N, C-alpha and C positions, 0 to 999 in steps of 0.2 A: 735295447731291452727296457721293458717297463716293469720294474720290480713291484710296483703297487697296483698293477692292472687288476681290475675287479674289486678293489678296495673302495670304501666310501669314507670320506672325511668331512668333518665340520670344523671350520676354522672361525671361531668366535672372535670378532674384532679384527677383521681382515681388510679394513678400509685402506690402511697405509702402513708404512714402517715394517716391522718384523712380521706382523700379521699378513700383510700382502705378500711379502717374500715367502713366507711359509706356505700360503695357499698356492702360489706359483710353483714352488718346488714340488709340492705334493701332486699337483696337476701334471707337471713335467714328468713325474715318475709313474704316471698312469692312473692315479686315483681320481675318482669323481669327487669334486670339491663343492661343498656348500659354503659360500662366502657370506658371513653375516656381519651385521653392524647397523648403525642408525643412519649413516650418511648415504643417501641415494641421490641420483641425478636430480638436480633442481632443489634439493633439500639437504644441504650439508649440515651435520649436527655439531661440528666443531668450528667455532668462529675462525675465520681467516684461513681455513684449510679447504681446498677444493676437491680433494680425493673422495671417491665414493666406492661402495662395494660393487656397483655396476661396472666400473672401470676395471676393478680387480678381476671379476669374472670374464670380462671381455679380453683382457690380456691373456688369461689362461686359455680361453677358447681359440684365440687367434694363433696361439702357439701349438695348437693341435690337441690340447687337453679338453676336459669337460668340466664345466663349472656352472653353478647357479648362484645368483645373487638373491639373498633373502633378507629383507628388512626386519631386524629384530632388536628390540630394546631388551637387553639381557637382565635388566633389573625388574622386568615385568614377567612374573611367573607364567601367566597365561600365554604370552608370546613365545616363551621358551618351550613350554609344553607343545604348542602348536608347531614349532620348528621340528622337534623330534618326531612328532606324529606324522609330519609330512615326509621326513626321511624314511620312517618306517613304512609308510604307505607306498612311496615311490621306489625305494631300493630294498626294503625288508632287511636292512643291516646297517651297522655302523662299525667301522674299524679303527678310526682315528678321531680323537677329539682334542682340539687345541684351544686353550683358553688364553687369549691375548687381549682381552677387553681392558681398556685403559681409560681414556677420556679425561686424564688428569693434567693435560698440558697447561690449562689456565688456572689450575687449582694449587699447583706446587709452588711454594714460596721459599725457594732457596735463599739462604742468607738471613732468614729470620729464625730466632730461637723458638722453642715450643711455647714459651710464655708471650711471645710476640705474634706468632702465627694465628691466622684466622681459624677459629674453631669451626665455623660454618664451612669454609673451604675444605678443611681437613676431614671433617666427618663426611662431606659429600664425596671426597676422594675415596675414603674407605668403602662407602656404599657402592660407588661406581666400579671400583677395581678389585674388591674382595667379595662382596655380596654377590656380584654378578657371576663370579667364577664358581661360587658354591651352588648357586641356582642352576647354572648351566651343567655342571658335573652331576648334580643331583638328578636331573632329568635326562641326561645323556647316558649315564652309566647303565641304566636298565637295558637300553638298546645294545650297548656294547656286550653286555652279558648274554643277551638273547642271540647275539651273533657269534658267540663262542670265545670272545676275548678281543683284545686290541690294545690300544695305547692312548693314555691321557697325558697331555703335555701342559704344564703351567709355565708360561713365559715370564721370566723375572728379569732383574737387573743385578748382576753380580752373583758370584758363587762363594762369597766369603762372609765372615761376620762383620766386615768393615761397615762403618756408618755411611749412609748414602746422602748426607747433606741436609736432610729435612726430616723431622720426626714422622710426619704422616707418610711421606714418600717411602721412608725406610720401613715403616710398619706394613705398607702395602707389599713391597717387594720381598720382605722377609716372610710375610704371612702366606703368600702363594707358594713359597718353598715348603712351608710347613703343611699346607694343604696337600701338596704332592706326597709328602712323607706320610701323612695320616691316611690318605686314600690308598697308598701303596700297601700299607699294613692291612687294611680292611679288605683289599682285593687280592691279597697275597696267594690265595688258593683258588682264584677265579680266572686265571690266565689273562689278567689285565695288568699291563705295566703302567705305572704312574710315576712321572719324573717332572722335575723343574729344569728348565734350560735357559741359560743366559747367552745373549749375543755378546760380542766384544764392542768395540767402538763402532756403532752402527751408522752407516750412511743413509739415514732415513731422508725422506723428502724435505723435512724441516731442517735437517742438518746440512743438506746440500745447499739449501737456500741461505742458511746462516753463513756459510763460507763463500757464497756467491759463485758456486760451481754447479755442474751437472754430472751425471754419472759418466759422461763421456770424458770430461776433463777434470775429474774429481781430484787427481793428484796435485793440482794447483793449490788445493786447500792446505796441503802440508807446508806451504810457504808461510802460512799464518800460524799453524800449530803442527809441529812435527809429528805429534801423535796421530794426526789424521792420516798420515802415510801408512799406518798399520790398521786402518779402519776396514770394515767389511760391508758389503752390500747386504740388504735384507734377504737376498736369495741365498746367501751363504748359510745362515742359521736354518733356513728352510730346507736346504739340501742335507744338512746334518740331521735334521729331524726325519726327513724322508728316508735316509739311510738307516736310522735307528728303527723306524717303523718296518722296514724290510728285513731287519735282522731277526732270525728265528730264535736267537738267544737274548732278545732285548729284555726279557723279564729279569735277567741277572742284574740289570741296572736300576730296577724299580726302587723307588724311595730316595734316589739320589738327586742332587742338584748338579747338573752337567753344564759344560761350557761348549759353545759352538766350535771353538778352535780345537778342543780335545777330541770331540766326536769326529770332526773333519779329518783330523790326523789319523784317527783309528780306522775310519772308513774310506780314506783317500778321496775326500770330497774337495772340489775346487770351487772358487767363487766364479761369478759370471764372466770375469775376465781371465779365468784360468789360473789365478794366483792361489796361494795357500796362506792367507792371513792368519796370524797366531798372536792374539792379544796377550796371552799369558807370557810367551817368550819376549815379546816387545816390552811388556811391563817390567819383567825381571831385568832385562838389559838396560832399560832406561832409568829405573828407580833403585836398582841394586838389591831387590829382594823379590821372592816369589809370592804370587798371590796366594794367601793362605786359604785354600778351599775348605769349606765347612766340614766335610767329613773325611778329610785327608788323614787326620790323626788316627782315626779308627783303622784305616787300612794299614798304616805304617806300624801301628802298635801290635796288631794281632793277625794280620794277613787275611782278615775276613771282610765281608761287605759290612757297611755301616748298619744295615738292617739286622744282620746276624749278631752283631755286638749288642745292639739295643734291645732286640726282641729274641729271647732264648727259643721261642717257638717258631721262629722264621725258618723256612717258609711254611 
């Protein structure tokens, strides 16, 4: 069964990592996927990383899906406008928009305090990973509305108020959660769901290289770090998002920050190897306390959704 057959998706930032996994999973579920980013064959945009959007599209097509690679710098308004005009011209609709634009690998300075960190690198990170999301949603939302509704996903890191180790990195990942929250409110009567979603310990291409393993023998990495044994492939968060996109009641989750492991448990999603990784349970077992999800207190206190508590006029 192809639950997303006939649907059209744009995955912004699908060169590698979670973005590639999400694009693959949406294609696997039957959606036509536009894979966007700056890295194309022969012209990688990220130093020392060989992955390209061309490869992402080829992986999807080789597996029986339908994908198009479109070179887009999402900080360039005209390029983003041209992307959605192309989607409108070719498919006349848009059902799923995923914002996973990042490009901050060489800009994040973990271990440096905010008074030591480079302002130039920090401000560039904010522009590359927040401004781009706003620009993309600004020009993608009208096509979603024309199509009668759909799903916007902001990919983040973590679903709690915990500090993420670097001021600018923390601002980026917290800000995209807030973007989903704000868009959800403004779209609340437009049949468009907006959420933020975090993967767990992600086995990205860079992380596999760090541990000196491949996706075939990734378990060997747990010998260096036991936490790696609870990691998930990029396809896992992608399959969780695909399941959410196919849920006719997805709008009930609008405005929330969700975790791949919780969605996978709810929708009975498995990873590429058939496993059910659950970073939340692993964290609690290993460190002795539960990850404090950002909106958990709202649910526990009054049995309503976070949006119902914050906004009296929801929906």
